[in-house]
Each structure stands twice: as C-alpha cells, then as structure tokens.
C-alpha positions in Angstrom: -126.0 49.6 -44.1 -125.0 51.9 -41.2 -125.4 48.9 -38.8 -123.1 46.7 -40.9 -120.5 49.4 -41.1 -120.6 50.1 -37.4 -120.5 46.4 -36.6 -117.4 46.1 -38.9 -115.7 49.0 -37.1 -116.5 47.4 -33.7 -115.0 44.1 -34.9 -111.8 46.0 -36.0 -111.6 47.6 -32.6 -111.8 44.1 -31.1 -108.7 43.2 -33.1 -106.6 45.8 -31.3 -104.2 43.9 -29.0 -105.6 43.6 -25.4 -109.1 44.6 -26.5 -110.3 41.0 -26.2 -109.8 41.1 -22.4 -113.2 39.9 -21.1 -113.1 42.3 -18.1 -112.4 45.3 -20.3 -115.0 44.2 -22.9 -117.7 43.7 -20.2 -117.0 47.2 -18.8 -117.2 48.7 -22.3 -120.4 46.8 -23.1 -122.0 47.9 -19.9 -121.0 51.5 -20.5 -122.3 51.4 -24.1 -125.6 49.9 -23.0 -126.1 52.6 -20.4 -125.2 55.4 -22.9 -127.2 53.6 -25.6 -130.4 53.4 -23.5 -130.2 57.1 -22.6 -129.2 58.4 -26.1 -131.4 55.9 -27.9 -134.5 57.4 -26.3 -133.5 60.9 -27.3 -132.7 59.8 -30.9 -136.0 58.0 -31.2 -137.9 61.1 -30.2 -136.2 63.1 -32.9 -135.7 60.5 -35.7 -138.4 57.9 -35.1 -138.5 54.3 -34.0 -135.0 52.6 -33.9 -133.3 55.2 -36.2 -130.6 53.8 -38.5 -128.5 56.9 -37.7 -128.1 55.5 -34.1 -125.7 52.5 -34.1 -124.4 52.1 -30.5 -126.6 49.0 -30.3 -124.6 47.5 -33.2 -121.4 48.0 -31.3 -122.8 46.3 -28.2 -124.2 43.4 -30.1 -120.9 42.9 -32.0 -118.8 43.0 -28.8 -121.2 40.6 -27.0 -120.9 38.2 -29.9 -117.1 38.3 -29.5 -116.9 38.1 -25.7 -114.9 35.1 -24.6 -114.2 34.1 -28.2 -110.6 33.1 -29.1 -109.2 36.0 -31.1 -108.4 34.6 -34.5 -109.4 36.2 -37.8 -111.3 33.0 -38.6 -113.5 33.0 -35.5 -114.0 36.8 -35.5 -115.2 36.8 -39.1 -117.5 33.8 -38.5 -118.9 35.6 -35.4 -119.3 38.8 -37.5 -121.3 37.0 -40.2 -123.5 35.1 -37.8 -124.1 38.3 -35.7 -125.2 40.3 -38.8 -127.5 37.5 -40.0 -129.2 37.2 -36.5 -129.3 41.0 -36.2 -131.2 41.2 -39.5 -133.5 38.2 -38.9 -134.2 39.1 -35.2 -135.0 35.6 -33.9 -137.4 35.3 -30.9 -137.4 37.1 -28.5 -135.3 39.8 -30.2 -138.3 40.4 -32.5 -140.5 41.1 -29.5 -138.2 43.4 -27.5 -137.4 45.6 -30.5 -141.1 46.8 -30.1 -140.3 48.3 -26.7 -140.3 52.1 -26.9 -137.2 54.1 -26.3 -133.6 53.2 -25.7 -134.3 49.8 -24.2 -136.1 48.7 -27.3 -133.2 49.9 -29.5 -130.6 48.1 -27.4 -132.3 44.8 -26.3 -132.8 43.2 -29.7 -129.1 43.6 -30.4 -128.1 42.3 -27.0 -130.2 39.2 -27.5 -128.8 38.6 -31.0 -125.3 39.1 -29.6 -125.9 36.5 -26.9 -127.3 34.1 -29.5 -124.2 34.6 -31.6 -122.0 34.0 -28.6 -123.8 30.7 -27.9 -123.5 29.6 -31.5 -119.8 30.5 -31.6 -119.1 28.7 -28.4 -120.8 25.6 -29.8 -118.7 25.9 -33.1 -115.5 26.3 -31.2 -116.3 23.3 -28.9 -117.1 21.2 -32.0 -113.8 22.2 -33.7 -111.8 21.5 -30.6 
C-alpha cells in the first residue's frame, strides 16, 4: 500500500497549477531518478530487495504516466488507475528489470510501467479526440 499512497500523493502534486509543464516535470523526473538510484541502492542494502519503505520509484512512474497528458481530473484518474495496475502486474520487460540489483532495479520497472501508461493514455486521448 505505500506505493499506492505515494502514487496518489504524486498525482495530487501534479494537480498543482503549473506542475504539468513538461519541461518542469522532465527535470523533476530526472532528478528523482538520479536520487532514486543512489538512495535505492542504500535502502536495498539495509531493508532488502526493493523495500516497500522506499517509494521514490512510485513518484517517478506516476509522473512519467502523466507527462504530456491533458490535465483533467478524468484523464489524470484514468492514468493513475492504469499506472497502478501496470505497476502491480509488471508487464515485460518491467518484470525482468526489477531483478536488477540496487537502485536501477528499483527504479527501472516503474519507469517502464510509467512509459506503458503514457502510451496507453496517449492512445485513449487520441481515440476520444
């Protein structure tokens, strides 16, 4: 559940006016990936493989899934639901990269699930429009 709570908080942050700016979001995503890789490795040494107490990866995945998405409650909630489902199911290759040791293993599966969500959301929005 910590991942769902953190993802929800990341979604709420996205709803702050101006936060949807792709340039700002890409900078924050890049920063969180770098910090996540470094801290993730340290957390994994202390708490074991992909510890649930470490949730920066959830923030990154959530924000990637919302990148370039029109900021409406409807689209943001759909993206959140799809993101959580994909994060839990870990479709290929997310299921493979999560086996990588350290911070990269922690971060990459969520990055991939976020990209998948973004692709699905782009398709949904294009179909609707």
